C-alpha positions in Angstrom: 0.0 0.0 0.0 2.8 2.4 0.8 4.5 1.8 -2.6 1.1 2.3 -4.3 0.7 5.7 -2.5 4.3 6.7 -3.5 3.4 5.8 -7.0 0.2 7.7 -7.1 1.9 10.9 -5.7 4.7 10.4 -8.3 2.2 10.2 -11.2 0.4 13.2 -9.9 3.6 15.3 -9.6 4.5 14.2 -13.2 1.2 15.2 -14.5 1.3 18.5 -12.6 4.6 19.4 -14.1 3.3 18.6 -17.5 0.4 20.9 -16.9 2.7 23.6 -15.8 4.9 23.3 -18.8 1.9 23.6 -21.1 0.8 26.7 -19.2 4.2 28.3 -19.4 4.4 27.5 -23.2 0.9 28.8 -23.9 1.7 32.0 -21.7 4.9 32.6 -23.8 2.9 32.2 -27.1 0.2 34.6 -25.9 2.7 37.2 -24.8 4.5 37.0 -28.0 1.2 37.4 -29.9 0.2 40.5 -28.1 3.8 42.0 -28.3 3.8 41.6 -31.9 1.1 44.3 -32.3 3.8 46.6 -30.8 1.3 49.0 -29.3 -1.0 49.7 -26.4 -4.5 50.4 -27.9 -5.9 52.4 -25.0 -3.9 55.5 -24.0 -4.9 57.2 -20.8 -5.9 60.8 -21.5 -6.7 63.8 -19.3 -10.4 63.3 -20.2 -13.3 64.1 -17.9 -15.5 61.3 -19.1 -17.5 59.3 -16.7 -17.1 55.5 -16.6 -19.0 52.8 -14.7 -16.5 50.0 -15.1 -12.7 50.0 -14.9 -10.9 47.0 -16.2 -7.3 46.6 -15.2 -5.1 44.1 -16.8 -1.5 43.4 -18.1 -1.1 44.2 -21.8 -1.1 40.6 -22.8 -4.8 40.4 -21.8 -5.9 43.5 -23.5 -7.3 42.1 -26.8 -9.6 39.4 -25.4 -11.1 41.9 -23.0 -12.0 44.4 -25.7 -15.1 42.4 -26.7 -16.3 42.6 -23.1 -16.0 46.4 -23.2 -18.1 46.5 -26.4 -20.7 44.2 -24.8 -21.0 46.2 -21.6 -21.4 49.5 -23.5 -24.3 48.1 -25.4 -26.0 47.8 -22.1 -25.1 51.3 -20.9 -22.1 50.3 -18.7 -19.5 52.7 -19.7 -16.2 50.9 -19.6 -12.6 51.7 -19.9 -9.7 49.2 -20.1 -6.4 50.3 -18.6 -3.2 48.3 -18.8 -0.6 48.0 -16.1 2.0 49.5 -18.4 -0.2 52.6 -18.7 -0.5 52.9 -14.9 3.2 52.4 -14.3 4.5 54.7 -17.0 1.8 57.3 -17.7 2.8 60.9 -17.8 -0.8 61.9 -16.8 -0.9 59.8 -13.7 2.6 59.8 -12.2 3.5 56.5 -10.3 2.6 56.7 -6.7 2.9 54.0 -4.2 5.5 51.9 -2.5 4.9 48.8 -4.5 2.8 47.7 -7.6 -0.2 46.9 -5.5 -0.3 50.4 -4.0 0.3 51.9 -7.5 -2.8 50.1 -8.7 -4.8 51.2 -5.7 -3.8 54.8 -6.2 -4.8 54.5 -9.9 -8.3 53.2 -8.8 -8.5 56.2 -6.4 -7.7 58.5 -9.4 -10.3 56.7 -11.5 -12.9 57.0 -8.7 -12.1 60.8 -8.2 -12.0 61.7 -11.8 -14.1 59.2 -13.7 -16.5 58.3 -10.9 -16.1 54.6 -11.5 -18.3 52.2 -9.6 -16.9 48.8 -10.5 -13.3 47.5 -10.8 -12.4 44.2 -12.5 -8.8 43.1 -11.9 -7.7 40.6 -14.5 -4.7 38.4 -13.9 -3.6 35.8 -11.4 -0.3 34.1 -10.7 2.2 33.5 -13.4 3.3 30.0 -14.2 6.5 28.9 -12.5 7.8 28.0 -9.0 8.6 31.6 -8.1 5.5 33.7 -7.1 5.1 36.3 -9.7 1.8 37.9 -10.7 0.1 39.2 -13.8 -2.0 41.6 -11.7 -0.7 42.7 -8.2 -2.0 41.3 -5.0 -2.1 42.5 -1.4 -1.3 40.1 1.4 -2.8 41.0 4.8 -1.0 40.0 8.0 -4.0 39.3 10.3 -2.7 36.3 12.1 -5.0 34.6 14.6 -3.8 30.9 14.4 -0.5 29.3 15.5 0.9 25.8 14.9 0.3 23.7 11.8 -2.6 25.8 10.4 -0.8 29.0 11.0 -1.2 31.5 8.1 0.9 34.7 8.9 -0.7 36.3 5.8 -3.3 35.8 3.3 -4.8 37.5 0.1 -7.3 40.3 0.2 -8.8 42.1 -2.8 -11.0 44.2 -0.3 -7.8 46.2 -0.1 -8.3 47.5 -3.6 -11.9 48.4 -2.9 -11.3 50.3 0.4 -10.1 53.6 -1.1 -10.7 56.1 1.6 -10.6 55.8 5.4 -13.2 57.3 7.8 -11.4 60.6 7.8 -11.5 60.8 3.9 -7.7 60.1 3.6 -6.2 57.4 1.3 -6.7 54.0 3.2 -3.2 52.5 2.9 -4.0 49.5 5.2 -0.5 50.2 6.8 -1.1 53.1 9.3 2.1 52.5 11.1 4.2 52.6 8.0 6.3 49.5 8.4 5.3 47.9 5.2 3.3 45.2 6.7 -0.3 45.5 5.7 -3.4 44.9 7.8 -1.1 44.0 10.7 -3.0 42.3 13.6 -0.8 40.1 15.7 -1.9 39.4 19.3 -4.9 41.1 20.8 -4.5 44.7 19.5 -4.3 45.7 15.8 -1.2 47.4 14.7 -2.9 48.9 11.7 -6.1 50.8 12.0 -8.2 50.0 8.8 -11.5 51.3 7.4 -12.5 48.2 5.5 -15.6 49.7 3.9 -15.5 49.3 0.2 -15.8 52.5 -1.8 -15.9 50.7 -5.1 -16.9 47.2 -6.0 -14.1 44.9 -6.9 -14.0 41.5 -8.6 -11.0 39.6 -10.0 -10.5 37.0 -12.7 -7.2 35.5 -11.6 -6.5 34.2 -15.0 -3.1 32.5 -15.7 -3.3 32.8 -19.5 -5.1 34.5 -22.2 -7.4 31.5 -22.9 -8.8 31.7 -19.4 -9.6 35.4 -20.0 -11.4 34.5 -23.4 -13.4 31.8 -21.5 -14.6 34.4 -19.0 -15.5 37.1 -21.6 -17.5 34.6 -23.6 -19.3 33.2 -20.5 -20.1 36.8 -19.3 -21.5 37.9 -22.6 -23.5 34.7 -22.9 -24.9 34.9 -19.5 -25.9 38.6 -19.6 -27.5 38.2 -23.0 -29.4 35.0 -22.4 -30.1 34.2 -18.8 -33.1 36.7 -18.4 -36.4 34.9 -18.0 -35.0 31.4 -18.2 -36.6 28.6 -16.0 -33.2 27.3 -14.9 -32.3 30.6 -13.3 -35.0 30.2 -10.8 -33.5 27.1 -9.3 -31.1 27.2 -6.4 -28.9 24.2 -5.5 -27.7 24.1 -1.8 -25.3 21.5 -0.5 -24.4 21.1 3.2 -24.2 18.7 6.1 -23.0 18.5 9.7 -20.2 20.9 9.5 -19.0 20.3 13.2 -20.2 16.9 14.4 -18.9 17.8 17.9 -21.6 20.4 18.3 -25.4 19.9 18.4 -27.3 20.7 15.2 -26.3 20.5 11.5 -24.5 23.8 11.2 -24.1 23.9 7.3 -27.8 22.9 6.7 -29.1 25.5 9.2 -27.0 28.3 7.6 -28.1 27.5 4.2 -31.8 27.1 5.2 -31.7 30.5 6.8 -30.4 32.0 3.6 -33.0 30.4 1.4 -35.7 32.1 3.4 -34.8 35.2 1.6 -35.1 33.7 -2.0 -38.9 33.7 -2.4 -40.0 32.5 -5.9 -37.0 30.2 -6.3 -37.1 26.4 -6.5 -34.9 25.3 -3.8 -33.0 22.0 -4.3 -31.7 21.0 -0.9 -28.8 18.4 -0.9 -28.4 17.7 2.8 -26.5 14.8 4.4 -29.2 14.5 7.1 -31.8 13.9 4.5 -29.8 11.5 2.4 -29.8 13.7 -0.7 -26.1 14.5 -0.5 -23.8 11.5 -0.4 -21.0 12.6 -2.7 -19.9 15.2 -5.4 -22.0 13.4 -7.9 -25.2 14.6 -6.3 -24.1 18.3 -6.7 -23.0 17.8 -10.3 -26.2 16.2 -11.3 -28.3 19.1 -10.0 -26.0 21.8 -11.3 -26.0 20.3 -14.8 -29.8 20.9 -15.0 -28.9 24.6 -14.6 -29.4 26.9 -11.7 -29.2 30.6 -10.8 -27.2 30.1 -7.6 -25.1 27.3 -6.1 -24.4 27.5 -2.4 -22.2 25.1 -0.6 -21.6 25.2 3.2 -19.0 23.0 4.8 -15.2 22.5 4.7 -12.7 23.1 1.9 -9.1 23.8 0.8 -7.8 25.1 -2.4 -8.4 21.9 -4.2 -11.7 20.5 -2.8 -15.0 21.1 -0.9 -16.7 18.5 1.4 -18.8 18.1 4.6 -19.7 15.5 7.1 -22.5 13.0 7.5 -24.7 13.7 10.4 -23.2 13.2 13.8 -20.2 11.6 12.1 -16.6 12.5 11.5 -16.9 10.6 8.2 -16.6 12.9 5.1 -18.7 12.6 2.0 -16.7 11.9 -1.3 -15.2 15.4 -1.9 -15.9 17.7 -4.8 -12.5 18.4 -6.0 -11.2 20.4 -8.9 -10.5 17.3 -11.1 -14.2 16.3 -10.9 -15.3 19.6 -12.3 -14.7 18.1 -15.8 -18.2 16.6 -15.2 -19.9 20.0 -15.1 -21.8 20.3 -18.4 -24.2 23.2 -17.7 -23.2 25.4 -20.7 -25.2 28.5 -20.9 -26.9 27.8 -17.5 -24.2 29.2 -15.1 -24.8 29.9 -11.4 -23.4 32.3 -9.1 -21.6 30.2 -6.6 -21.2 31.0 -2.8 -18.8 28.6 -1.4 -18.5 28.3 2.6 -15.3 26.6 3.6 -11.6 27.3 4.2 -9.2 28.4 1.5 -11.4 27.6 -1.6 -10.4 30.9 -3.0 -6.7 30.8 -2.1 -5.6 31.8 -5.6 -1.8 31.8 -5.0 -1.5 27.9 -5.2 0.7 26.1 -7.6 1.5 22.6 -8.8 5.1 23.2 -7.7 3.9 22.9 -4.1 3.6 19.1 -4.9 7.1 18.7 -3.6 6.1 19.7 -0.1 4.1 17.3 2.1 2.6 20.2 4.1 1.4 21.9 1.0 -0.1 18.7 -0.4 -1.9 18.0 2.9 -3.5 21.5 2.8 -4.4 21.1 -0.9 -2.0 24.0 -1.8 -0.5 21.9 -4.8 -3.7 22.4 -6.8 -3.0 23.7 -10.3 -5.5 26.4 -9.6 -7.7 27.1 -6.6 -11.2 25.5 -6.4 -13.2 28.8 -6.8 -11.4 29.9 -9.9 -11.4 26.5 -11.5 -15.3 26.3 -11.2 -15.6 29.9 -12.4 -13.4 29.5 -15.5 -14.5 26.0 -16.4 -15.4 26.0 -20.1 -18.8 24.9 -21.2 -20.0 24.6 -17.6 -19.3 25.7 -14.0 -20.2 29.0 -12.4 -20.3 32.5 -13.9 -18.8 33.9 -10.6 -17.6 32.5 -7.2 -17.4 34.2 -3.8 -15.3 32.3 -1.1 -12.6 32.6 1.4 -8.9 33.1 0.5 -7.9 31.9 4.0 -9.2 30.0 6.9 -12.9 30.5 6.8 -14.7 31.1 10.1 -18.3 30.5 11.4 -20.0 31.6 14.5 -18.5 28.5 16.3 -15.1 30.1 16.0 -16.1 33.1 17.9 -16.6 33.4 21.7 -19.9 35.3 21.1 -21.2 32.4 18.8 -22.4 35.0 16.5 -21.4 36.4 13.1 -18.5 35.4 10.7 -19.6 33.6 7.5 -22.7 32.2 9.3 -24.0 35.8 9.1 -22.2 37.1 6.0 -23.3 34.4 3.5 -26.9 34.5 4.2 -26.7 38.3 4.0 -25.6 38.0 0.4 -29.0 36.2 -0.4 -30.9 38.8 1.8 -29.2 41.7 -0.3 -30.4 40.1 -3.5 -33.7 38.4 -2.5 -35.0 41.1 -0.2 -33.2 44.3 -0.8 -33.4 43.7 -4.6 -29.9 44.5 -5.5 -29.2 42.8 -8.7 -25.7 43.8 -9.6 -23.1 41.2 -8.4 -20.5 43.5 -7.1 -22.9 45.6 -5.1 -24.4 42.6 -3.5 -20.9 41.5 -2.4 -20.0 45.0 -1.2 -23.2 45.8 0.6 -23.1 42.5 2.4 -19.7 43.4 3.6 -20.8 46.9 4.7 -23.8 45.3 6.5 -21.5 43.0 8.3 -19.1 45.9 9.4 -22.1 47.9 10.6 -23.4 45.0 12.7 -20.1 43.7 14.1 -18.3 46.9 14.7 -14.5 46.5 15.2 -13.0 48.2 18.1 -9.3 48.8 16.7 -7.9 50.6 19.7 -9.0 48.5 22.7 -7.3 45.1 23.2 -10.0 42.5 22.5 -8.2 40.1 20.3 -9.9 37.1 18.9 -13.4 38.0 17.9 -12.5 41.4 16.5 -9.7 40.0 14.4 -12.0 37.3 13.1 -14.5 40.0 12.1 -11.9 41.8 10.2 -10.6 38.7 8.6 -14.1 37.5 7.5 -14.5 40.5 5.2 -10.9 40.8 4.3 -10.7 37.3 2.9 -14.2 37.1 1.2 -13.2 37.4 -2.4 -15.3 37.8 -5.6 -14.1 35.9 -8.7 -16.2 37.5 -11.3 -17.3 40.6 -13.1 -18.5 43.0 -10.4 -20.8 44.7 -13.0 -22.5 41.4 -13.8 -26.2 41.8 -14.0 -27.7 39.0 -12.0 -30.1 37.0 -14.1 -29.1 38.9 -17.2 -30.6 41.7 -19.1 -34.2 41.9 -20.4 
């Protein structure tokens, strides 16, 4: 058995390396193709136009994104595409910021102030290779609340790019003590005082090559043009079980049931382990392939997979991992996915982590993270996914037994189903604002655990999708 296990790991690593080589080769070809045009098509001008959507990307992703711009403007969403080269080297907007991420944030601030943009789509993820390099800058936040094996001194947060101004109307640096460590919260008291409230609605496509960008452009256009009025959109698939067998109740099922109370007029397909309707990933795939407007999973996860427990049992159901997404064949019937679990949206993973047992155990050797894989799945999967880039917390993790994703995820459905907000980024952002209003963080008084969890809950809740997406499509 030991030899077999070693062989399986060896085969996986070889396959992973092969995938990586293919990605690198494709990336080189894509870059050469774009560079051959020898020009940047969109020059930043000192114009006073108003725009709704700002798309930021490296120059190699510009061409496939132009079709999205044309599509958006047909529906009245004034859109501008700006490349990173234009940001870093523009004479109209001199570079400001200590690193690339801060330069991008300052540019978003300029666009917010001058063009009154409302939505920002960041296009670009990690570049292929062992070294961590990025097509689109990222911000790591140092809100450390766990020690030992599961320690994560830092995690990714795109909320950083959305929180432009602090409560005093100044640029929100997320580094108020100026030591170059962002969102620092080590111990009971925060070292950086952060506003956290989004001023713009930010989504990301963490694409690793131009082909993934093309997939997302085509899916987004198809969704917004064709989803309206379709019967499949009025279906919601929820999957959950007994998240914490050591506690009374079936936590995942209770949270999803609460969220579904806000979705009047929808057909709810409940896949629950307690009812025998959820036994493996196949049950989820079978229902998603029929088409649905929303997919909500609440359980446990890592960058490679999602799963949950059978009732009153430490046993797991057969997990829904990235390699099983090949079975998703719901072309043209794409749901918005909310995934409750740890690290499903941890988009800095790489197959090169296959050489580390610790990374393998944590699922950090996935070629791409679970949330992005299901989103950029060709001819199926989701149109957008919201999940956690780090350890996901529920009310069971707080001493108050209240809040965290147990409150935040159902609020997403309240914002859409009750409040009537029907633009994806706004639903994401308003849910975060509502959370911060309810669970107010005292940054100055040593209080520790609960406050840091509240901060982390919103910092790690990442949207992979077009923030200007019209939920249910245009009529």
